[in-house]
PyMOL CGO cylinders between C-alpha atoms (Angstrom):
from pymol import cmd
from pymol.cgo import CYLINDER

trace = [
    CYLINDER, -26.76, -20.13, 28.72, -29.85, -18.50, 27.30, 0.3, 1, 1, 1, 1, 1, 1,
    CYLINDER, -29.85, -18.50, 27.30, -30.46, -18.50, 23.53, 0.3, 1, 1, 1, 1, 1, 1,
    CYLINDER, -30.46, -18.50, 23.53, -30.66, -14.69, 23.50, 0.3, 1, 1, 1, 1, 1, 1,
    CYLINDER, -30.66, -14.69, 23.50, -27.18, -14.39, 25.02, 0.3, 1, 1, 1, 1, 1, 1,
    CYLINDER, -27.18, -14.39, 25.02, -25.78, -16.91, 22.54, 0.3, 1, 1, 1, 1, 1, 1,
    CYLINDER, -25.78, -16.91, 22.54, -27.34, -14.92, 19.72, 0.3, 1, 1, 1, 1, 1, 1,
    CYLINDER, -27.34, -14.92, 19.72, -25.78, -11.70, 21.07, 0.3, 1, 1, 1, 1, 1, 1,
    CYLINDER, -25.78, -11.70, 21.07, -22.35, -13.35, 21.29, 0.3, 1, 1, 1, 1, 1, 1,
    CYLINDER, -22.35, -13.35, 21.29, -22.67, -14.72, 17.75, 0.3, 1, 1, 1, 1, 1, 1,
    CYLINDER, -22.67, -14.72, 17.75, -23.78, -11.39, 16.29, 0.3, 1, 1, 1, 1, 1, 1,
    CYLINDER, -23.78, -11.39, 16.29, -21.06, -9.50, 18.18, 0.3, 1, 1, 1, 1, 1, 1,
    CYLINDER, -21.06, -9.50, 18.18, -18.42, -11.92, 16.93, 0.3, 1, 1, 1, 1, 1, 1,
    CYLINDER, -18.42, -11.92, 16.93, -19.63, -11.61, 13.35, 0.3, 1, 1, 1, 1, 1, 1,
    CYLINDER, -19.63, -11.61, 13.35, -19.80, -7.81, 13.53, 0.3, 1, 1, 1, 1, 1, 1,
    CYLINDER, -19.80, -7.81, 13.53, -16.29, -7.73, 14.95, 0.3, 1, 1, 1, 1, 1, 1,
    CYLINDER, -16.29, -7.73, 14.95, -15.00, -9.69, 11.94, 0.3, 1, 1, 1, 1, 1, 1,
    CYLINDER, -15.00, -9.69, 11.94, -15.64, -6.83, 9.50, 0.3, 1, 1, 1, 1, 1, 1,
    CYLINDER, -15.64, -6.83, 9.50, -13.01, -4.35, 10.76, 0.3, 1, 1, 1, 1, 1, 1,
    CYLINDER, -13.01, -4.35, 10.76, -10.65, -7.25, 11.52, 0.3, 1, 1, 1, 1, 1, 1,
    CYLINDER, -10.65, -7.25, 11.52, -10.94, -8.35, 7.90, 0.3, 1, 1, 1, 1, 1, 1,
    CYLINDER, -10.94, -8.35, 7.90, -9.89, -4.85, 6.82, 0.3, 1, 1, 1, 1, 1, 1,
    CYLINDER, -9.89, -4.85, 6.82, -6.95, -4.92, 9.22, 0.3, 1, 1, 1, 1, 1, 1,
    CYLINDER, -6.95, -4.92, 9.22, -5.95, -8.29, 7.73, 0.3, 1, 1, 1, 1, 1, 1,
    CYLINDER, -5.95, -8.29, 7.73, -5.88, -6.63, 4.30, 0.3, 1, 1, 1, 1, 1, 1,
    CYLINDER, -5.88, -6.63, 4.30, -3.46, -4.10, 5.78, 0.3, 1, 1, 1, 1, 1, 1,
    CYLINDER, -3.46, -4.10, 5.78, -1.06, -6.93, 6.63, 0.3, 1, 1, 1, 1, 1, 1,
    CYLINDER, -1.06, -6.93, 6.63, -1.38, -7.03, 10.41, 0.3, 1, 1, 1, 1, 1, 1,
    CYLINDER, -1.38, -7.03, 10.41, 0.06, -10.09, 12.17, 0.3, 1, 1, 1, 1, 1, 1,
    CYLINDER, 0.06, -10.09, 12.17, -2.36, -12.86, 13.19, 0.3, 1, 1, 1, 1, 1, 1,
    CYLINDER, -2.36, -12.86, 13.19, -1.88, -12.30, 16.93, 0.3, 1, 1, 1, 1, 1, 1,
    CYLINDER, -1.88, -12.30, 16.93, -2.89, -8.64, 16.59, 0.3, 1, 1, 1, 1, 1, 1,
    CYLINDER, -2.89, -8.64, 16.59, -5.92, -9.64, 14.53, 0.3, 1, 1, 1, 1, 1, 1,
    CYLINDER, -5.92, -9.64, 14.53, -7.11, -12.05, 17.22, 0.3, 1, 1, 1, 1, 1, 1,
    CYLINDER, -7.11, -12.05, 17.22, -6.60, -9.39, 19.87, 0.3, 1, 1, 1, 1, 1, 1,
    CYLINDER, -6.60, -9.39, 19.87, -8.50, -6.80, 17.83, 0.3, 1, 1, 1, 1, 1, 1,
    CYLINDER, -8.50, -6.80, 17.83, -11.35, -9.27, 17.22, 0.3, 1, 1, 1, 1, 1, 1,
    CYLINDER, -11.35, -9.27, 17.22, -11.64, -10.02, 20.94, 0.3, 1, 1, 1, 1, 1, 1,
    CYLINDER, -11.64, -10.02, 20.94, -11.57, -6.32, 21.87, 0.3, 1, 1, 1, 1, 1, 1,
    CYLINDER, -11.57, -6.32, 21.87, -14.20, -5.46, 19.24, 0.3, 1, 1, 1, 1, 1, 1,
    CYLINDER, -14.20, -5.46, 19.24, -16.41, -8.34, 20.34, 0.3, 1, 1, 1, 1, 1, 1,
    CYLINDER, -16.41, -8.34, 20.34, -16.15, -7.51, 24.04, 0.3, 1, 1, 1, 1, 1, 1,
    CYLINDER, -16.15, -7.51, 24.04, -16.83, -3.83, 23.39, 0.3, 1, 1, 1, 1, 1, 1,
    CYLINDER, -16.83, -3.83, 23.39, -19.93, -4.70, 21.36, 0.3, 1, 1, 1, 1, 1, 1,
    CYLINDER, -19.93, -4.70, 21.36, -21.19, -7.08, 24.05, 0.3, 1, 1, 1, 1, 1, 1,
    CYLINDER, -21.19, -7.08, 24.05, -20.50, -4.54, 26.79, 0.3, 1, 1, 1, 1, 1, 1,
    CYLINDER, -20.50, -4.54, 26.79, -22.31, -1.78, 24.88, 0.3, 1, 1, 1, 1, 1, 1,
    CYLINDER, -22.31, -1.78, 24.88, -25.35, -4.04, 24.41, 0.3, 1, 1, 1, 1, 1, 1,
    CYLINDER, -25.35, -4.04, 24.41, -25.50, -5.54, 27.91, 0.3, 1, 1, 1, 1, 1, 1,
    CYLINDER, -25.50, -5.54, 27.91, -24.56, -2.58, 30.15, 0.3, 1, 1, 1, 1, 1, 1,
    CYLINDER, -24.56, -2.58, 30.15, -26.74, 0.51, 29.61, 0.3, 1, 1, 1, 1, 1, 1,
    CYLINDER, -26.74, 0.51, 29.61, -24.51, 2.72, 31.80, 0.3, 1, 1, 1, 1, 1, 1,
    CYLINDER, -24.51, 2.72, 31.80, -21.41, 2.02, 29.71, 0.3, 1, 1, 1, 1, 1, 1,
    CYLINDER, -21.41, 2.02, 29.71, -23.26, 2.47, 26.42, 0.3, 1, 1, 1, 1, 1, 1,
    CYLINDER, -23.26, 2.47, 26.42, -23.13, 6.25, 26.71, 0.3, 1, 1, 1, 1, 1, 1,
    CYLINDER, -23.13, 6.25, 26.71, -19.31, 6.23, 26.66, 0.3, 1, 1, 1, 1, 1, 1,
    CYLINDER, -19.31, 6.23, 26.66, -18.65, 3.08, 24.68, 0.3, 1, 1, 1, 1, 1, 1,
    CYLINDER, -18.65, 3.08, 24.68, -20.77, 3.71, 21.59, 0.3, 1, 1, 1, 1, 1, 1,
    CYLINDER, -20.77, 3.71, 21.59, -18.84, 6.77, 20.30, 0.3, 1, 1, 1, 1, 1, 1,
    CYLINDER, -18.84, 6.77, 20.30, -15.50, 5.02, 20.89, 0.3, 1, 1, 1, 1, 1, 1,
    CYLINDER, -15.50, 5.02, 20.89, -16.81, 1.84, 19.32, 0.3, 1, 1, 1, 1, 1, 1,
    CYLINDER, -16.81, 1.84, 19.32, -18.13, 3.67, 16.26, 0.3, 1, 1, 1, 1, 1, 1,
    CYLINDER, -18.13, 3.67, 16.26, -14.79, 5.41, 15.71, 0.3, 1, 1, 1, 1, 1, 1,
    CYLINDER, -14.79, 5.41, 15.71, -12.82, 2.20, 16.21, 0.3, 1, 1, 1, 1, 1, 1,
    CYLINDER, -12.82, 2.20, 16.21, -15.19, 0.32, 13.92, 0.3, 1, 1, 1, 1, 1, 1,
    CYLINDER, -15.19, 0.32, 13.92, -15.07, 2.86, 11.07, 0.3, 1, 1, 1, 1, 1, 1,
    CYLINDER, -15.07, 2.86, 11.07, -11.34, 3.70, 11.28, 0.3, 1, 1, 1, 1, 1, 1,
    CYLINDER, -11.34, 3.70, 11.28, -10.04, 0.64, 9.36, 0.3, 1, 1, 1, 1, 1, 1,
    CYLINDER, -10.04, 0.64, 9.36, -12.37, 1.46, 6.46, 0.3, 1, 1, 1, 1, 1, 1,
    CYLINDER, -12.37, 1.46, 6.46, -11.50, 5.16, 6.31, 0.3, 1, 1, 1, 1, 1, 1,
    CYLINDER, -11.50, 5.16, 6.31, -7.74, 4.84, 6.61, 0.3, 1, 1, 1, 1, 1, 1,
    CYLINDER, -7.74, 4.84, 6.61, -5.90, 3.08, 3.82, 0.3, 1, 1, 1, 1, 1, 1,
    CYLINDER, -5.90, 3.08, 3.82, -3.94, -0.13, 4.38, 0.3, 1, 1, 1, 1, 1, 1,
    CYLINDER, -3.94, -0.13, 4.38, -0.60, 1.69, 4.24, 0.3, 1, 1, 1, 1, 1, 1,
    CYLINDER, -0.60, 1.69, 4.24, -1.67, 4.02, 7.05, 0.3, 1, 1, 1, 1, 1, 1,
    CYLINDER, -1.67, 4.02, 7.05, -2.91, 1.15, 9.18, 0.3, 1, 1, 1, 1, 1, 1,
    CYLINDER, -2.91, 1.15, 9.18, 0.40, -0.61, 8.70, 0.3, 1, 1, 1, 1, 1, 1,
    CYLINDER, 0.40, -0.61, 8.70, 2.32, 2.51, 9.68, 0.3, 1, 1, 1, 1, 1, 1,
    CYLINDER, 2.32, 2.51, 9.68, 0.19, 3.15, 12.77, 0.3, 1, 1, 1, 1, 1, 1,
    CYLINDER, 0.19, 3.15, 12.77, 1.09, -0.07, 14.55, 0.3, 1, 1, 1, 1, 1, 1,
    CYLINDER, 1.09, -0.07, 14.55, 4.08, -1.12, 12.44, 0.3, 1, 1, 1, 1, 1, 1,
    CYLINDER, 4.08, -1.12, 12.44, 2.66, -4.30, 11.01, 0.3, 1, 1, 1, 1, 1, 1,
    CYLINDER, 2.66, -4.30, 11.01, 4.41, -6.32, 8.35, 0.3, 1, 1, 1, 1, 1, 1,
    CYLINDER, 4.41, -6.32, 8.35, 6.20, -4.07, 5.93, 0.3, 1, 1, 1, 1, 1, 1,
    CYLINDER, 6.20, -4.07, 5.93, 6.57, -4.99, 2.31, 0.3, 1, 1, 1, 1, 1, 1,
    CYLINDER, 6.57, -4.99, 2.31, 10.03, -6.16, 1.33, 0.3, 1, 1, 1, 1, 1, 1,
    CYLINDER, 10.03, -6.16, 1.33, 11.86, -3.70, -0.91, 0.3, 1, 1, 1, 1, 1, 1,
    CYLINDER, 11.86, -3.70, -0.91, 11.19, -4.30, -4.56, 0.3, 1, 1, 1, 1, 1, 1,
    CYLINDER, 11.19, -4.30, -4.56, 14.18, -5.21, -6.72, 0.3, 1, 1, 1, 1, 1, 1,
    CYLINDER, 14.18, -5.21, -6.72, 15.29, -2.76, -9.39, 0.3, 1, 1, 1, 1, 1, 1,
    CYLINDER, 15.29, -2.76, -9.39, 15.14, -4.39, -12.80, 0.3, 1, 1, 1, 1, 1, 1,
    CYLINDER, 15.14, -4.39, -12.80, 17.21, -2.85, -15.59, 0.3, 1, 1, 1, 1, 1, 1,
    CYLINDER, 17.21, -2.85, -15.59, 15.15, -3.09, -18.78, 0.3, 1, 1, 1, 1, 1, 1,
    CYLINDER, 15.15, -3.09, -18.78, 17.37, -0.88, -20.94, 0.3, 1, 1, 1, 1, 1, 1,
    CYLINDER, 17.37, -0.88, -20.94, 18.27, -2.82, -24.08, 0.3, 1, 1, 1, 1, 1, 1,
    CYLINDER, 18.27, -2.82, -24.08, 21.92, -3.31, -24.94, 0.3, 1, 1, 1, 1, 1, 1,
    CYLINDER, 21.92, -3.31, -24.94, 23.12, -1.56, -28.11, 0.3, 1, 1, 1, 1, 1, 1,
    CYLINDER, 23.12, -1.56, -28.11, 23.55, -3.77, -31.20, 0.3, 1, 1, 1, 1, 1, 1,
    CYLINDER, 23.55, -3.77, -31.20, 27.02, -5.24, -31.60, 0.3, 1, 1, 1, 1, 1, 1,
    CYLINDER, 27.02, -5.24, -31.60, 27.60, -3.57, -35.00, 0.3, 1, 1, 1, 1, 1, 1,
    CYLINDER, 27.60, -3.57, -35.00, 27.22, -0.02, -33.71, 0.3, 1, 1, 1, 1, 1, 1,
    CYLINDER, 27.22, -0.02, -33.71, 29.90, 1.83, -31.74, 0.3, 1, 1, 1, 1, 1, 1,
    CYLINDER, 29.90, 1.83, -31.74, 28.89, 2.44, -28.16, 0.3, 1, 1, 1, 1, 1, 1,
    CYLINDER, 28.89, 2.44, -28.16, 30.88, 5.66, -27.78, 0.3, 1, 1, 1, 1, 1, 1,
    CYLINDER, 30.88, 5.66, -27.78, 33.13, 4.31, -25.06, 0.3, 1, 1, 1, 1, 1, 1,
    CYLINDER, 33.13, 4.31, -25.06, 36.23, 4.18, -27.31, 0.3, 1, 1, 1, 1, 1, 1,
    CYLINDER, 36.23, 4.18, -27.31, 37.91, 7.56, -28.02, 0.3, 1, 1, 1, 1, 1, 1,
    CYLINDER, 37.91, 7.56, -28.02, 38.44, 6.82, -31.75, 0.3, 1, 1, 1, 1, 1, 1,
    CYLINDER, 38.44, 6.82, -31.75, 34.74, 6.41, -32.39, 0.3, 1, 1, 1, 1, 1, 1,
    CYLINDER, 34.74, 6.41, -32.39, 33.52, 9.82, -31.26, 0.3, 1, 1, 1, 1, 1, 1,
    CYLINDER, 33.52, 9.82, -31.26, 30.54, 11.07, -33.23, 0.3, 1, 1, 1, 1, 1, 1,
    CYLINDER, 30.54, 11.07, -33.23, 30.93, 14.57, -34.69, 0.3, 1, 1, 1, 1, 1, 1,
    CYLINDER, 30.93, 14.57, -34.69, 28.81, 17.28, -33.13, 0.3, 1, 1, 1, 1, 1, 1,
    CYLINDER, 28.81, 17.28, -33.13, 26.56, 19.33, -35.43, 0.3, 1, 1, 1, 1, 1, 1,
    CYLINDER, 26.56, 19.33, -35.43, 28.87, 22.37, -34.94, 0.3, 1, 1, 1, 1, 1, 1,
    CYLINDER, 28.87, 22.37, -34.94, 31.92, 20.29, -35.93, 0.3, 1, 1, 1, 1, 1, 1,
    CYLINDER, 31.92, 20.29, -35.93, 30.63, 19.47, -39.44, 0.3, 1, 1, 1, 1, 1, 1,
    CYLINDER, 30.63, 19.47, -39.44, 32.76, 21.10, -42.20, 0.3, 1, 1, 1, 1, 1, 1,
    CYLINDER, 32.76, 21.10, -42.20, 31.12, 23.86, -44.26, 0.3, 1, 1, 1, 1, 1, 1,
    CYLINDER, 31.12, 23.86, -44.26, 31.11, 21.83, -47.57, 0.3, 1, 1, 1, 1, 1, 1,
    CYLINDER, 31.11, 21.83, -47.57, 29.30, 18.96, -45.86, 0.3, 1, 1, 1, 1, 1, 1,
    CYLINDER, 29.30, 18.96, -45.86, 26.76, 21.18, -44.14, 0.3, 1, 1, 1, 1, 1, 1,
    CYLINDER, 26.76, 21.18, -44.14, 24.76, 21.81, -47.33, 0.3, 1, 1, 1, 1, 1, 1,
    CYLINDER, 24.76, 21.81, -47.33, 24.91, 18.71, -49.53, 0.3, 1, 1, 1, 1, 1, 1,
    CYLINDER, 24.91, 18.71, -49.53, 22.31, 20.03, -52.02, 0.3, 1, 1, 1, 1, 1, 1,
    CYLINDER, 22.31, 20.03, -52.02, 24.39, 23.07, -52.97, 0.3, 1, 1, 1, 1, 1, 1,
    CYLINDER, 24.39, 23.07, -52.97, 21.63, 25.56, -52.21, 0.3, 1, 1, 1, 1, 1, 1,
    CYLINDER, 21.63, 25.56, -52.21, 23.76, 27.72, -49.88, 0.3, 1, 1, 1, 1, 1, 1,
    CYLINDER, 23.76, 27.72, -49.88, 24.46, 31.32, -51.15, 0.3, 1, 1, 1, 1, 1, 1,
]
cmd.load_cgo(trace, "trace")
């Protein structure tokens, strides 16, 4: 194999790793990542080696190369249904009431409403007319 061809293969493989790295961040399975890397690498090699296919391959290759960087990881996961995140547990952080205070669940401990306060207790300072 000629050194120029080996250099092309090495550069194509390294260039193909960039969008695959972004797809890995989106949580794609390893088998899909290997497949995407091979497809990217072969498309890059084909675009470089075959001048007739370059006219059609370059626009497709540019779109496929840029798409993982433009779309967010959640969109990439939805597109091909990669690993989904497990549902997060609901954690109740509401503190429990102190034991000395009534919790309002017993009928004998109902708190009076502001409208239920007797008239003599409504104005403790005696300033009412």
